[in-house]
N, C-alpha and C positions, 0 to 999 in steps of 0.2 A: 940206415939210422932208424931206430924204432919210432921216433916221432915224425908223423907225416903232417904236412900243412895242406889243408883243403881250401885254401883261400880262393882258388879259381872257381870252385864249386859255389861258394857263398857269393862271389861276385856275379856269377851267372844267374843265380837265383834272384839277386837284387837288381840285376840288369845294370851293373855299374862298371864303367870302363876303368882300366888300370890308372890312366892319367888322372881321372877325376878322383879316384880313391886316394891316390898318393897325395894329391893336393889337399884333400879334406883332412887326411891324417897328419900331414906335415912331414912326409918323408919323400925322398927322391924316387922317381919312377924306377931307377936302377935298383934301389934297395927293396922296393916292393916286388920287383921281378925276382930278386934273390929269394925272398920269402915264398913267393908263389911257386917257384920251381924247386922247392925243397933243398936249396943250397945254403940256407942260413945255419949257422952254428948256434945262434942264440937270438932271443927276441926280448926287448925290454917290456916290462909290464905296462909302461905308459903307452908304448906302441900297440900292444895287444889290446889295451883298454880302448884306444882310439879306433882301432879296427872294428872292435865289437860295437862301439857306439855308432860308427858310420854305417856298418852293415846290419845293425839292429839284430845282433846275435850273441850267443854265449861263446866263451873260449873253446868249449868242447865242440862247437860247430865248425871251428877253424882248425883245431889241433886234434890229432888222433894218435893213440899209441898202438903200434903194430909190432909185436915182438919179432926180433930177428929170426928168420927161418919159419915164421908162421905160414902154414899152408904149403911148405916145401919139404915134405917128408919123403 
C-alpha cells in the first residue's frame, strides 16, 4: 500500500507508550496496533486529529506516501 503509517516513529520521538496514547486518543490498544503496523485500511479524521494533538505533530509526520515499486527497479 502506498500510504505508510509512521506512528511508531512519532511515539518513540515523544517517548509515549502505546497504551498511554490509545487512552489519550480514545481508541483501543488493538486499533492503535493496527494503525501502527500498517494494517489499517482507513483512518477517521477525528482519530488522526487526536493523534496529532497528543503527539504534537502534523499529519505528514505520521503518514507518508510511498509509490508502489519505489526504489525497486
